Structures are given as C-alpha cells and as structure tokens.
PDB file as gemmi writes it, atoms N, CA and C in Angstrom:
CRYST1    1.000    1.000    1.000  90.00  90.00  90.00 P 1                      
ATOM      1  N   MET A   1       8.695  -6.056 -12.730  1.00  0.00           N  
ATOM      2  CA  MET A   1       7.693  -6.401 -13.782  1.00  0.00           C  
ATOM      3  C   MET A   1       6.694  -5.193 -14.159  1.00  0.00           C  
ATOM      4  N   ILE A   2       6.784  -4.033 -12.931  1.00  0.00           N  
ATOM      5  CA  ILE A   2       5.399  -3.015 -13.618  1.00  0.00           C  
ATOM      6  C   ILE A   2       6.204  -2.392 -14.787  1.00  0.00           C  
ATOM      7  N   ASP A   3       7.555  -2.276 -14.877  1.00  0.00           N  
ATOM      8  CA  ASP A   3       7.893  -2.123 -16.080  1.00  0.00           C  
ATOM      9  C   ASP A   3       7.515  -2.166 -16.835  1.00  0.00           C  
ATOM     10  N   LYS A   4       7.691  -3.767 -17.383  1.00  0.00           N  
ATOM     11  CA  LYS A   4       6.897  -4.538 -18.486  1.00  0.00           C  
ATOM     12  C   LYS A   4       5.655  -4.255 -18.172  1.00  0.00           C  
ATOM     13  N   LEU A   5       4.786  -4.167 -17.591  1.00  0.00           N  
ATOM     14  CA  LEU A   5       3.108  -4.238 -17.672  1.00  0.00           C  
ATOM     15  C   LEU A   5       3.576  -3.002 -18.427  1.00  0.00           C  
ATOM     16  N   ALA A   6       3.586  -2.327 -18.231  1.00  0.00           N  
ATOM     17  CA  ALA A   6       3.966  -0.393 -19.009  1.00  0.00           C  
ATOM     18  C   ALA A   6       3.824  -0.129 -20.497  1.00  0.00           C  
ATOM     19  N   GLN A   7       4.748  -1.356 -20.698  1.00  0.00           N  
ATOM     20  CA  GLN A   7       4.831  -1.779 -22.159  1.00  0.00           C  
ATOM     21  C   GLN A   7       4.119  -2.742 -22.457  1.00  0.00           C  
ATOM     22  N   ASP A   8       3.746  -3.273 -22.218  1.00  0.00           N  
ATOM     23  CA  ASP A   8       2.986  -4.126 -22.363  1.00  0.00           C  
ATOM     24  C   ASP A   8       1.566  -4.088 -22.473  1.00  0.00           C  
ATOM     25  N   CYS A   9       0.973  -3.562 -21.491  1.00  0.00           N  
ATOM     26  CA  CYS A   9      -0.171  -3.696 -21.480  1.00  0.00           C  
ATOM     27  C   CYS A   9      -0.775  -2.386 -20.301  1.00  0.00           C  
ATOM     28  N   PRO A  10      -0.637  -1.090 -21.027  1.00  0.00           N  
ATOM     29  CA  PRO A  10      -0.852  -0.180 -19.501  1.00  0.00           C  
ATOM     30  C   PRO A  10      -2.537   0.020 -18.944  1.00  0.00           C  
ATOM     31  N   VAL A  11      -2.350  -0.609 -17.758  1.00  0.00           N  
ATOM     32  CA  VAL A  11      -3.736  -1.037 -17.332  1.00  0.00           C  
ATOM     33  C   VAL A  11      -3.860  -0.056 -15.657  1.00  0.00           C  
ATOM     34  N   ALA A  12      -4.818   0.469 -15.773  1.00  0.00           N  
ATOM     35  CA  ALA A  12      -4.754   1.102 -14.292  1.00  0.00           C  
ATOM     36  C   ALA A  12      -4.085   0.634 -12.680  1.00  0.00           C  
ATOM     37  N   LEU A  13      -3.078   0.905 -12.817  1.00  0.00           N  
ATOM     38  CA  LEU A  13      -2.842  -0.355 -11.664  1.00  0.00           C  
ATOM     39  C   LEU A  13      -2.853  -0.164  -9.941  1.00  0.00           C  
ATOM     40  N   ALA A  14      -2.757  -1.441  -9.931  1.00  0.00           N  
ATOM     41  CA  ALA A  14      -2.845  -1.208  -7.754  1.00  0.00           C  
ATOM     42  C   ALA A  14      -2.232  -2.130  -7.149  1.00  0.00           C  
ATOM     43  N   VAL A  15      -1.369  -1.521  -6.760  1.00  0.00           N  
ATOM     44  CA  VAL A  15      -0.200  -2.368  -5.505  1.00  0.00           C  
ATOM     45  C   VAL A  15      -0.168  -2.619  -4.804  1.00  0.00           C  
ATOM     46  N   SER A  16      -0.289  -3.827  -4.220  1.00  0.00           N  
ATOM     47  CA  SER A  16      -0.836  -4.419  -2.880  1.00  0.00           C  
ATOM     48  C   SER A  16       0.534  -3.300  -1.820  1.00  0.00           C  
ATOM     49  N   LEU A  17      -0.005  -2.843  -1.273  1.00  0.00           N  
ATOM     50  CA  LEU A  17       1.347  -2.504  -0.245  1.00  0.00           C  
ATOM     51  C   LEU A  17       1.267  -2.634   1.227  1.00  0.00           C  
ATOM     52  N   HIS A  18       0.237  -2.840   1.782  1.00  0.00           N  
ATOM     53  CA  HIS A  18      -0.432  -3.761   3.289  1.00  0.00           C  
ATOM     54  C   HIS A  18       0.998  -3.224   4.459  1.00  0.00           C  
ATOM     55  N   ALA A  19       1.584  -2.374   4.493  1.00  0.00           N  
ATOM     56  CA  ALA A  19       2.792  -1.763   5.159  1.00  0.00           C  
ATOM     57  C   ALA A  19       3.667  -0.526   5.076  1.00  0.00           C  
ATOM     58  N   PRO A  20       3.333   0.790   5.680  1.00  0.00           N  
ATOM     59  CA  PRO A  20       4.332   1.830   5.477  1.00  0.00           C  
ATOM     60  C   PRO A  20       6.029   1.592   5.533  1.00  0.00           C  
ATOM     61  N   THR A  21       6.217   0.291   5.991  1.00  0.00           N  
ATOM     62  CA  THR A  21       7.885   0.319   5.964  1.00  0.00           C  
ATOM     63  C   THR A  21       8.191  -0.764   5.514  1.00  0.00           C  
ATOM     64  N   ASP A  22       9.470  -1.039   5.511  1.00  0.00           N  
ATOM     65  CA  ASP A  22      10.196  -2.257   4.725  1.00  0.00           C  
ATOM     66  C   ASP A  22      10.137  -3.650   6.068  1.00  0.00           C  
ATOM     67  N   VAL A  23      10.448  -2.683   6.941  1.00  0.00           N  
ATOM     68  CA  VAL A  23      10.321  -4.162   7.566  1.00  0.00           C  
ATOM     69  C   VAL A  23       9.329  -5.249   7.859  1.00  0.00           C  
ATOM     70  N   LEU A  24       7.817  -4.113   8.181  1.00  0.00           N  
ATOM     71  CA  LEU A  24       6.997  -4.552   8.291  1.00  0.00           C  
ATOM     72  C   LEU A  24       6.331  -5.389   6.943  1.00  0.00           C  
ATOM     73  N   ARG A  25       6.485  -4.635   5.783  1.00  0.00           N  
ATOM     74  CA  ARG A  25       6.525  -5.148   4.543  1.00  0.00           C  
ATOM     75  C   ARG A  25       7.077  -6.589   4.145  1.00  0.00           C  
ATOM     76  N   ASP A  26       8.452  -7.135   4.490  1.00  0.00           N  
ATOM     77  CA  ASP A  26       9.132  -7.845   4.372  1.00  0.00           C  
ATOM     78  C   ASP A  26       7.948  -9.203   5.218  1.00  0.00           C  
ATOM     79  N   ASP A  27       7.524  -8.920   6.098  1.00  0.00           N  
ATOM     80  CA  ASP A  27       6.231 -10.179   6.791  1.00  0.00           C  
ATOM     81  C   ASP A  27       5.347  -9.705   6.556  1.00  0.00           C  
ATOM     82  N   LEU A  28       5.325  -9.449   6.175  1.00  0.00           N  
ATOM     83  CA  LEU A  28       3.069  -9.220   4.867  1.00  0.00           C  
ATOM     84  C   LEU A  28       3.096  -9.470   3.987  1.00  0.00           C  
ATOM     85  N   VAL A  29       4.462  -9.102   3.187  1.00  0.00           N  
ATOM     86  CA  VAL A  29       4.307  -9.274   1.670  1.00  0.00           C  
ATOM     87  C   VAL A  29       5.905  -9.670   1.426  1.00  0.00           C  
ATOM     88  N   PRO A  30       6.578 -10.995   1.718  1.00  0.00           N  
ATOM     89  CA  PRO A  30       7.777 -11.554   1.692  1.00  0.00           C  
ATOM     90  C   PRO A  30       8.229 -11.261   0.186  1.00  0.00           C  
ATOM     91  N   LEU A  31       7.793 -10.234  -0.658  1.00  0.00           N  
ATOM     92  CA  LEU A  31       8.498 -10.362  -1.973  1.00  0.00           C  
ATOM     93  C   LEU A  31       9.139  -9.173  -2.088  1.00  0.00           C  
ATOM     94  N   ASN A  32       9.007  -8.381  -0.601  1.00  0.00           N  
ATOM     95  CA  ASN A  32       9.285  -6.707  -0.067  1.00  0.00           C  
ATOM     96  C   ASN A  32      10.827  -6.614  -0.737  1.00  0.00           C  
ATOM     97  N   LYS A  33      11.573  -8.066   0.078  1.00  0.00           N  
ATOM     98  CA  LYS A  33      12.617  -8.659   0.608  1.00  0.00           C  
ATOM     99  C   LYS A  33      13.399  -8.965  -1.041  1.00  0.00           C  
ATOM    100  N   LYS A  34      12.820  -8.788  -2.093  1.00  0.00           N  
ATOM    101  CA  LYS A  34      13.447  -8.757  -3.559  1.00  0.00           C  
ATOM    102  C   LYS A  34      13.595  -6.985  -3.852  1.00  0.00           C  
ATOM    103  N   TYR A  35      12.021  -6.774  -3.722  1.00  0.00           N  
ATOM    104  CA  TYR A  35      11.908  -5.279  -4.275  1.00  0.00           C  
ATOM    105  C   TYR A  35      11.266  -4.273  -3.192  1.00  0.00           C  
ATOM    106  N   PRO A  36      12.298  -4.026  -2.310  1.00  0.00           N  
ATOM    107  CA  PRO A  36      11.754  -3.216  -1.283  1.00  0.00           C  
ATOM    108  C   PRO A  36      10.659  -1.831  -2.115  1.00  0.00           C  
ATOM    109  N   LEU A  37      10.076  -1.171  -0.583  1.00  0.00           N  
ATOM    110  CA  LEU A  37       9.376  -0.006  -0.347  1.00  0.00           C  
ATOM    111  C   LEU A  37      10.275   1.015  -1.678  1.00  0.00           C  
ATOM    112  N   SER A  38      11.319   1.053  -1.884  1.00  0.00           N  
ATOM    113  CA  SER A  38      11.765   2.501  -2.562  1.00  0.00           C  
ATOM    114  C   SER A  38      11.795   1.691  -4.340  1.00  0.00           C  
ATOM    115  N   GLU A  39      11.729   0.879  -4.421  1.00  0.00           N  
ATOM    116  CA  GLU A  39      12.176   0.391  -5.563  1.00  0.00           C  
ATOM    117  C   GLU A  39      10.843   0.233  -6.542  1.00  0.00           C  
ATOM    118  N   LEU A  40       9.944   0.192  -5.300  1.00  0.00           N  
ATOM    119  CA  LEU A  40       8.494  -0.215  -5.701  1.00  0.00           C  
ATOM    120  C   LEU A  40       8.124   1.484  -6.459  1.00  0.00           C  
ATOM    121  N   LEU A  41       8.048   2.258  -5.059  1.00  0.00           N  
ATOM    122  CA  LEU A  41       7.269   3.254  -5.905  1.00  0.00           C  
ATOM    123  C   LEU A  41       8.094   3.940  -6.918  1.00  0.00           C  
ATOM    124  N   GLU A  42       9.894   3.779  -7.154  1.00  0.00           N  
ATOM    125  CA  GLU A  42      10.030   4.330  -8.046  1.00  0.00           C  
ATOM    126  C   GLU A  42       9.666   3.868  -9.901  1.00  0.00           C  
ATOM    127  N   ALA A  43       9.527   2.326  -9.693  1.00  0.00           N  
ATOM    128  CA  ALA A  43       8.685   1.699 -10.867  1.00  0.00           C  
ATOM    129  C   ALA A  43       7.340   2.355 -10.717  1.00  0.00           C  
ATOM    130  N   CYS A  44       7.025   2.862  -9.833  1.00  0.00           N  
ATOM    131  CA  CYS A  44       4.938   3.352  -9.811  1.00  0.00           C  
ATOM    132  C   CYS A  44       5.687   4.463 -10.450  1.00  0.00           C  
ATOM    133  N   GLU A  45       5.922   5.550  -9.948  1.00  0.00           N  
ATOM    134  CA  GLU A  45       6.558   6.854 -10.410  1.00  0.00           C  
ATOM    135  C   GLU A  45       6.692   6.247 -12.299  1.00  0.00           C  
ATOM    136  N   ARG A  46       7.369   5.428 -12.748  1.00  0.00           N  
ATOM    137  CA  ARG A  46       8.115   5.439 -14.436  1.00  0.00           C  
ATOM    138  C   ARG A  46       6.376   4.712 -14.746  1.00  0.00           C  
ATOM    139  N   TYR A  47       5.874   4.030 -14.021  1.00  0.00           N  
ATOM    140  CA  TYR A  47       4.576   3.314 -14.780  1.00  0.00           C  
ATOM    141  C   TYR A  47       3.353   4.694 -14.785  1.00  0.00           C  
ATOM    142  N   LEU A  48       3.377   5.661 -14.295  1.00  0.00           N  
ATOM    143  CA  LEU A  48       2.156   6.947 -14.495  1.00  0.00           C  
ATOM    144  C   LEU A  48       2.569   7.262 -15.447  1.00  0.00           C  
ATOM    145  N   GLN A  49       3.754   7.423 -16.589  1.00  0.00           N  
ATOM    146  CA  GLN A  49       3.909   8.269 -17.991  1.00  0.00           C  
ATOM    147  C   GLN A  49       3.220   7.390 -18.558  1.00  0.00           C  
ATOM    148  N   ALA A  50       2.398   5.526 -18.217  1.00  0.00           N  
ATOM    149  CA  ALA A  50       1.937   5.094 -19.375  1.00  0.00           C  
ATOM    150  C   ALA A  50       0.795   4.546 -19.258  1.00  0.00           C  
ATOM    151  N   ALA A  51       0.784   5.064 -17.700  1.00  0.00           N  
ATOM    152  CA  ALA A  51      -0.950   4.341 -17.150  1.00  0.00           C  
ATOM    153  C   ALA A  51      -2.604   4.955 -17.704  1.00  0.00           C  
ATOM    154  N   PRO A  52      -3.248   4.756 -18.074  1.00  0.00           N  
ATOM    155  CA  PRO A  52      -4.910   5.283 -18.539  1.00  0.00           C  
ATOM    156  C   PRO A  52      -4.929   6.416 -16.919  1.00  0.00           C  
ATOM    157  N   ARG A  53      -4.592   6.548 -15.747  1.00  0.00           N  
ATOM    158  CA  ARG A  53      -4.993   7.068 -15.055  1.00  0.00           C  
ATOM    159  C   ARG A  53      -4.250   7.573 -14.621  1.00  0.00           C  
ATOM    160  N   ASP A  54      -4.136   9.011 -14.068  1.00  0.00           N  
ATOM    161  CA  ASP A  54      -3.059   9.866 -13.322  1.00  0.00           C  
ATOM    162  C   ASP A  54      -2.331   9.561 -11.396  1.00  0.00           C  
ATOM    163  N   PHE A  55      -2.806   8.358 -11.269  1.00  0.00           N  
ATOM    164  CA  PHE A  55      -2.547   7.682 -10.246  1.00  0.00           C  
ATOM    165  C   PHE A  55      -2.458   5.909  -9.859  1.00  0.00           C  
ATOM    166  N   ILE A  56      -2.283   5.969  -8.760  1.00  0.00           N  
ATOM    167  CA  ILE A  56      -1.772   4.689  -8.757  1.00  0.00           C  
ATOM    168  C   ILE A  56      -2.771   4.496  -7.400  1.00  0.00           C  
ATOM    169  N   THR A  57      -3.298   3.185  -7.687  1.00  0.00           N  
ATOM    170  CA  THR A  57      -4.131   2.415  -6.455  1.00  0.00           C  
ATOM    171  C   THR A  57      -3.632   1.640  -5.260  1.00  0.00           C  
ATOM    172  N   MET A  58      -3.240   1.884  -4.730  1.00  0.00           N  
ATOM    173  CA  MET A  58      -2.590   1.536  -2.901  1.00  0.00           C  
ATOM    174  C   MET A  58      -3.383   0.845  -2.217  1.00  0.00           C  
ATOM    175  N   GLU A  59      -3.420  -1.023  -1.957  1.00  0.00           N  
ATOM    176  CA  GLU A  59      -4.380  -1.462  -1.430  1.00  0.00           C  
ATOM    177  C   GLU A  59      -3.531  -1.450  -0.083  1.00  0.00           C  
ATOM    178  N   TYR A  60      -4.114  -1.508   0.793  1.00  0.00           N  
ATOM    179  CA  TYR A  60      -4.038  -1.282   2.195  1.00  0.00           C  
ATOM    180  C   TYR A  60      -4.656  -2.713   2.916  1.00  0.00           C  
ATOM    181  N   CYS A  61      -4.993  -3.530   3.422  1.00  0.00           N  
ATOM    182  CA  CYS A  61      -5.473  -4.968   4.111  1.00  0.00           C  
ATOM    183  C   CYS A  61      -5.494  -3.982   5.845  1.00  0.00           C  
ATOM    184  N   MET A  62      -6.273  -3.889   6.161  1.00  0.00           N  
ATOM    185  CA  MET A  62      -6.468  -3.552   7.368  1.00  0.00           C  
ATOM    186  C   MET A  62      -6.317  -4.589   8.446  1.00  0.00           C  
ATOM    187  N   LEU A  63      -4.924  -4.585   9.288  1.00  0.00           N  
ATOM    188  CA  LEU A  63      -4.937  -5.899  10.413  1.00  0.00           C  
ATOM    189  C   LEU A  63      -4.434  -5.508  11.563  1.00  0.00           C  
ATOM    190  N   GLN A  64      -5.726  -5.504  12.434  1.00  0.00           N  
ATOM    191  CA  GLN A  64      -5.623  -4.888  13.487  1.00  0.00           C  
ATOM    192  C   GLN A  64      -4.235  -5.241  14.108  1.00  0.00           C  
ATOM    193  N   GLY A  65      -3.894  -3.842  15.201  1.00  0.00           N  
ATOM    194  CA  GLY A  65      -2.579  -4.097  15.907  1.00  0.00           C  
ATOM    195  C   GLY A  65      -0.878  -4.836  14.929  1.00  0.00           C  
ATOM    196  N   VAL A  66      -1.097  -4.642  14.258  1.00  0.00           N  
ATOM    197  CA  VAL A  66      -0.721  -4.833  12.716  1.00  0.00           C  
ATOM    198  C   VAL A  66      -0.100  -3.771  12.178  1.00  0.00           C  
ATOM    199  N   ASN A  67      -0.643  -2.961  11.654  1.00  0.00           N  
ATOM    200  CA  ASN A  67      -0.558  -2.174  10.507  1.00  0.00           C  
ATOM    201  C   ASN A  67      -1.532  -0.859  10.125  1.00  0.00           C  
ATOM    202  N   ASP A  68      -2.478  -0.713  12.083  1.00  0.00           N  
ATOM    203  CA  ASP A  68      -3.173   0.420  11.889  1.00  0.00           C  
ATOM    204  C   ASP A  68      -3.194   1.358  12.316  1.00  0.00           C  
ATOM    205  N   SER A  69      -1.872   1.827  13.102  1.00  0.00           N  
ATOM    206  CA  SER A  69      -1.495   2.614  14.251  1.00  0.00           C  
ATOM    207  C   SER A  69      -1.517   4.200  13.928  1.00  0.00           C  
ATOM    208  N   PRO A  70      -1.914   4.924  14.354  1.00  0.00           N  
ATOM    209  CA  PRO A  70      -1.784   6.333  14.029  1.00  0.00           C  
ATOM    210  C   PRO A  70      -0.513   6.508  13.384  1.00  0.00           C  
ATOM    211  N   GLU A  71       0.347   6.574  14.022  1.00  0.00           N  
ATOM    212  CA  GLU A  71       2.008   6.262  14.069  1.00  0.00           C  
ATOM    213  C   GLU A  71       1.790   5.752  12.407  1.00  0.00           C  
ATOM    214  N   GLN A  72       1.283   4.579  12.327  1.00  0.00           N  
ATOM    215  CA  GLN A  72       1.496   4.019  10.294  1.00  0.00           C  
ATOM    216  C   GLN A  72       1.189   4.667   9.475  1.00  0.00           C  
ATOM    217  N   ALA A  73      -0.144   5.266   9.706  1.00  0.00           N  
ATOM    218  CA  ALA A  73      -1.168   6.365   8.832  1.00  0.00           C  
ATOM    219  C   ALA A  73      -0.014   7.388   8.809  1.00  0.00           C  
ATOM    220  N   ARG A  74       0.660   8.101   9.376  1.00  0.00           N  
ATOM    221  CA  ARG A  74       1.625   9.242   9.358  1.00  0.00           C  
ATOM    222  C   ARG A  74       2.786   8.383   8.225  1.00  0.00           C  
ATOM    223  N   GLN A  75       3.244   6.903   8.498  1.00  0.00           N  
ATOM    224  CA  GLN A  75       4.219   6.801   7.978  1.00  0.00           C  
ATOM    225  C   GLN A  75       3.874   6.637   6.155  1.00  0.00           C  
ATOM    226  N   LEU A  76       2.885   5.982   5.963  1.00  0.00           N  
ATOM    227  CA  LEU A  76       1.807   6.025   4.565  1.00  0.00           C  
ATOM    228  C   LEU A  76       1.870   6.702   3.737  1.00  0.00           C  
ATOM    229  N   ALA A  77       1.238   8.453   4.947  1.00  0.00           N  
ATOM    230  CA  ALA A  77       0.949   9.478   4.164  1.00  0.00           C  
ATOM    231  C   ALA A  77       2.703  10.298   3.771  1.00  0.00           C  
ATOM    232  N   ALA A  78       3.717   9.940   4.652  1.00  0.00           N  
ATOM    233  CA  ALA A  78       5.447  10.408   3.839  1.00  0.00           C  
ATOM    234  C   ALA A  78       5.413   9.076   3.122  1.00  0.00           C  
ATOM    235  N   LEU A  79       5.445   8.605   3.089  1.00  0.00           N  
ATOM    236  CA  LEU A  79       5.970   7.733   2.243  1.00  0.00           C  
ATOM    237  C   LEU A  79       5.466   7.861   0.501  1.00  0.00           C  
ATOM    238  N   VAL A  80       4.120   8.144   0.018  1.00  0.00           N  
ATOM    239  CA  VAL A  80       3.829   8.579  -0.773  1.00  0.00           C  
ATOM    240  C   VAL A  80       3.935  10.186  -1.638  1.00  0.00           C  
ATOM    241  N   LYS A  81       3.627  10.822  -0.121  1.00  0.00           N  
ATOM    242  CA  LYS A  81       4.367  12.246  -0.544  1.00  0.00           C  
ATOM    243  C   LYS A  81       5.955  12.649  -0.419  1.00  0.00           C  
ATOM    244  N   ASN A  82       6.547  11.874  -0.189  1.00  0.00           N  
ATOM    245  CA  ASN A  82       7.951  12.276  -0.236  1.00  0.00           C  
ATOM    246  C   ASN A  82       8.190  11.771  -1.365  1.00  0.00           C  
ATOM    247  N   VAL A  83       8.518  11.021  -2.096  1.00  0.00           N  
ATOM    248  CA  VAL A  83       8.042  10.810  -3.832  1.00  0.00           C  
ATOM    249  C   VAL A  83       7.423  11.385  -4.779  1.00  0.00           C  
ATOM    250  N   LYS A  84       6.033  12.343  -3.587  1.00  0.00           N  
ATOM    251  CA  LYS A  84       5.360  12.907  -4.861  1.00  0.00           C  
ATOM    252  C   LYS A  84       4.405  11.879  -6.249  1.00  0.00           C  
ATOM    253  N   LEU A  85       4.290  11.185  -5.384  1.00  0.00           N  
ATOM    254  CA  LEU A  85       3.261   9.856  -6.003  1.00  0.00           C  
ATOM    255  C   LEU A  85       1.710  10.491  -6.473  1.00  0.00           C  
ATOM    256  N   PRO A  86       1.049  10.229  -6.714  1.00  0.00           N  
ATOM    257  CA  PRO A  86      -0.107  10.433  -6.921  1.00  0.00           C  
ATOM    258  C   PRO A  86      -0.768   9.084  -6.517  1.00  0.00           C  
ATOM    259  N   VAL A  87      -1.480   8.750  -5.290  1.00  0.00           N  
ATOM    260  CA  VAL A  87      -2.230   7.393  -5.004  1.00  0.00           C  
ATOM    261  C   VAL A  87      -3.822   7.608  -4.816  1.00  0.00           C  
ATOM    262  N   LYS A  88      -4.161   6.584  -4.664  1.00  0.00           N  
ATOM    263  CA  LYS A  88      -5.296   6.618  -3.901  1.00  0.00           C  
ATOM    264  C   LYS A  88      -5.517   4.974  -2.777  1.00  0.00           C  
ATOM    265  N   PHE A  89      -5.019   5.273  -2.132  1.00  0.00           N  
ATOM    266  CA  PHE A  89      -5.450   4.470  -0.826  1.00  0.00           C  
ATOM    267  C   PHE A  89      -6.776   3.700  -1.063  1.00  0.00           C  
ATOM    268  N   ASN A  90      -6.584   2.242  -1.272  1.00  0.00           N  
ATOM    269  CA  ASN A  90      -7.907   1.190  -0.211  1.00  0.00           C  
ATOM    270  C   ASN A  90      -7.442   0.164   0.227  1.00  0.00           C  
ATOM    271  N   LEU A  91      -8.167   0.812   1.659  1.00  0.00           N  
ATOM    272  CA  LEU A  91      -8.115   0.245   2.637  1.00  0.00           C  
ATOM    273  C   LEU A  91      -9.635  -1.003   2.905  1.00  0.00           C  
ATOM    274  N   ILE A  92      -9.084  -2.145   3.403  1.00  0.00           N  
ATOM    275  CA  ILE A  92      -9.705  -3.502   2.846  1.00  0.00           C  
ATOM    276  C   ILE A  92      -9.726  -3.818   4.084  1.00  0.00           C  
ATOM    277  N   PRO A  93     -10.544  -4.593   4.612  1.00  0.00           N  
ATOM    278  CA  PRO A  93     -11.076  -4.583   5.499  1.00  0.00           C  
ATOM    279  C   PRO A  93     -10.857  -6.157   5.561  1.00  0.00           C  
ATOM    280  N   PHE A  94      -9.990  -6.986   6.674  1.00  0.00           N  
ATOM    281  CA  PHE A  94      -8.611  -8.233   6.079  1.00  0.00           C  
ATOM    282  C   PHE A  94     -10.275  -9.394   6.782  1.00  0.00           C  
ATOM    283  N   ASN A  95     -10.780 -10.148   6.030  1.00  0.00           N  
ATOM    284  CA  ASN A  95     -11.479 -11.279   6.143  1.00  0.00           C  
ATOM    285  C   ASN A  95     -10.857 -12.264   7.199  1.00  0.00           C  
ATOM    286  N   PRO A  96     -10.723 -12.225   8.516  1.00  0.00           N  
ATOM    287  CA  PRO A  96     -10.015 -13.187   9.169  1.00  0.00           C  
ATOM    288  C   PRO A  96     -10.503 -14.820   9.041  1.00  0.00           C  
ATOM    289  N   PHE A  97      -9.274 -15.531   9.221  1.00  0.00           N  
ATOM    290  CA  PHE A  97      -9.680 -17.332   9.290  1.00  0.00           C  
ATOM    291  C   PHE A  97      -8.854 -17.609  10.500  1.00  0.00           C  
ATOM    292  N   PRO A  98      -8.943 -18.352  11.007  1.00  0.00           N  
ATOM    293  CA  PRO A  98      -8.735 -19.340  12.489  1.00  0.00           C  
ATOM    294  C   PRO A  98      -6.624 -19.547  11.915  1.00  0.00           C  
ATOM    295  N   GLN A  99      -6.276 -20.052  11.000  1.00  0.00           N  
ATOM    296  CA  GLN A  99      -5.265 -20.224  10.639  1.00  0.00           C  
ATOM    297  C   GLN A  99      -4.515 -18.976  10.549  1.00  0.00           C  
ATOM    298  N   SER A 100      -4.344 -17.596  10.475  1.00  0.00           N  
ATOM    299  CA  SER A 100      -3.924 -16.020  10.546  1.00  0.00           C  
ATOM    300  C   SER A 100      -3.210 -15.867  11.369  1.00  0.00           C  
ATOM    301  N   GLY A 101      -4.122 -16.090  12.592  1.00  0.00           N  
ATOM    302  CA  GLY A 101      -3.815 -15.643  13.783  1.00  0.00           C  
ATOM    303  C   GLY A 101      -3.942 -13.793  13.964  1.00  0.00           C  
ATOM    304  N   LEU A 102      -4.313 -13.549  12.562  1.00  0.00           N  
ATOM    305  CA  LEU A 102      -4.779 -12.143  12.372  1.00  0.00           C  
ATOM    306  C   LEU A 102      -6.654 -11.424  12.414  1.00  0.00           C  
ATOM    307  N   LEU A 103      -6.599 -10.075  13.125  1.00  0.00           N  
ATOM    308  CA  LEU A 103      -8.165  -9.905  12.628  1.00  0.00           C  
ATOM    309  C   LEU A 103      -8.190  -9.206  11.810  1.00  0.00           C  
ATOM    310  N   CYS A 104      -9.611  -8.459  11.729  1.00  0.00           N  
ATOM    311  CA  CYS A 104      -9.452  -6.856  11.060  1.00  0.00           C  
ATOM    312  C   CYS A 104      -9.561  -6.227  11.743  1.00  0.00           C  
ATOM    313  N   SER A 105      -9.240  -4.460  11.510  1.00  0.00           N  
ATOM    314  CA  SER A 105      -8.981  -3.702  12.008  1.00  0.00           C  
ATOM    315  C   SER A 105     -10.538  -3.309  12.538  1.00  0.00           C  
ATOM    316  N   ALA A 106     -10.655  -2.488  13.752  1.00  0.00           N  
ATOM    317  CA  ALA A 106     -12.040  -2.360  14.682  1.00  0.00           C  
ATOM    318  C   ALA A 106     -12.319  -1.182  13.311  1.00  0.00           C  
ATOM    319  N   PRO A 107     -13.786  -1.079  13.214  1.00  0.00           N  
ATOM    320  CA  PRO A 107     -14.484   0.148  12.262  1.00  0.00           C  
ATOM    321  C   PRO A 107     -13.592   1.626  12.768  1.00  0.00           C  
ATOM    322  N   LYS A 108     -14.202   1.751  13.949  1.00  0.00           N  
ATOM    323  CA  LYS A 108     -13.425   2.882  14.138  1.00  0.00           C  
ATOM    324  C   LYS A 108     -11.797   3.208  13.546  1.00  0.00           C  
ATOM    325  N   THR A 109     -10.798   2.644  13.962  1.00  0.00           N  
ATOM    326  CA  THR A 109      -9.807   2.477  13.350  1.00  0.00           C  
ATOM    327  C   THR A 109      -9.837   2.850  12.206  1.00  0.00           C  
ATOM    328  N   VAL A 110     -10.061   2.452  11.448  1.00  0.00           N  
ATOM    329  CA  VAL A 110      -9.989   2.154   9.720  1.00  0.00           C  
ATOM    330  C   VAL A 110     -11.077   4.309   9.520  1.00  0.00           C  
ATOM    331  N   ALA A 111     -11.542   4.063  10.191  1.00  0.00           N  
ATOM    332  CA  ALA A 111     -12.317   5.994  10.241  1.00  0.00           C  
ATOM    333  C   ALA A 111     -11.194   7.029  10.670  1.00  0.00           C  
ATOM    334  N   ARG A 112     -10.746   6.512  11.780  1.00  0.00           N  
ATOM    335  CA  ARG A 112      -9.682   7.553  11.894  1.00  0.00           C  
ATOM    336  C   ARG A 112      -8.627   7.874  10.984  1.00  0.00           C  
ATOM    337  N   ILE A 113      -8.221   6.815  10.816  1.00  0.00           N  
ATOM    338  CA  ILE A 113      -7.268   6.599   9.885  1.00  0.00           C  
ATOM    339  C   ILE A 113      -7.636   7.641   8.339  1.00  0.00           C  
ATOM    340  N   CYS A 114      -8.816   7.158   7.895  1.00  0.00           N  
ATOM    341  CA  CYS A 114      -9.630   8.164   6.519  1.00  0.00           C  
ATOM    342  C   CYS A 114      -9.875   9.158   7.217  1.00  0.00           C  
ATOM    343  N   GLU A 115     -10.280   9.649   7.969  1.00  0.00           N  
ATOM    344  CA  GLU A 115     -10.323  11.373   8.574  1.00  0.00           C  
ATOM    345  C   GLU A 115      -9.279  12.031   8.865  1.00  0.00           C  
ATOM    346  N   ASN A 116      -7.826  11.124   9.092  1.00  0.00           N  
ATOM    347  CA  ASN A 116      -6.659  12.207   9.530  1.00  0.00           C  
ATOM    348  C   ASN A 116      -5.370  11.182   9.813  1.00  0.00           C  
ATOM    349  N   PRO A 117      -5.116  10.935   8.439  1.00  0.00           N  
ATOM    350  CA  PRO A 117      -3.778  10.349   8.412  1.00  0.00           C  
ATOM    351  C   PRO A 117      -2.470  10.922   8.488  1.00  0.00           C  
ATOM    352  N   ALA A 118      -2.561  11.848   8.853  1.00  0.00           N  
ATOM    353  CA  ALA A 118      -1.304  12.568   8.611  1.00  0.00           C  
ATOM    354  C   ALA A 118      -1.321  13.132  10.392  1.00  0.00           C  
TER     355      ALA A 118                                                      
END                                                                             
C-alpha cells in the first residue's frame, strides 16, 4: 500500500517500525509476517521518489526490556544504513496500561540511544 500511496497521495511518510529485526517485529507488529522488514524498506526507498521530503520518519515506541537494548540500537542503525535509506527516527515513550504487560523505557535508556545509536 506504500506504493499506492506514492501514486495517489504522496505525503510525508511515517512508518511504524518498533523493532530492528523481523523476529521481534513479528511479535510487535503482526503485519510484519506478511510484509517483512526487507519488503518494507524496499517500499520506503521507492516511496522517496514521490515523497515531498527526502527522508522517511520511522516511529519507534520505546519498550523497556523489549526493544531498547544497545545491541538493538546498533541493529536499528545498521538496518537503514545497509539500504542507504535516509530516515529520521521518532523515539516514542510507551504509555503503559495494565493489560499490556509492557513498560516505557527509562529516560536514561532513551537518551543513551539518542546519543550513541551505533
């Protein structure tokens, strides 16, 4: 649908990424099972040809102990670097609710990723 969006209504694109690997993203974003990261990133590269900006925004909800390790930050940086995709990461604090069983990453964890992602 990203290709269709590029044809029909090219807008600044923000993608819900939330994980640097397919294994984790399959759990967090079930649609990843149908469209894995490689296909998503290829679609983003194609989208840039029609986009009003020269980058894609990647939304990344910070989940304590789930997707916020230093290794995952390195994987995230390598993911977009390997395809030479210009991106802006939007690190989003998770708004916890009891039924989720998830917590927001600590501010110091988010700051560490911002200061030294690779």
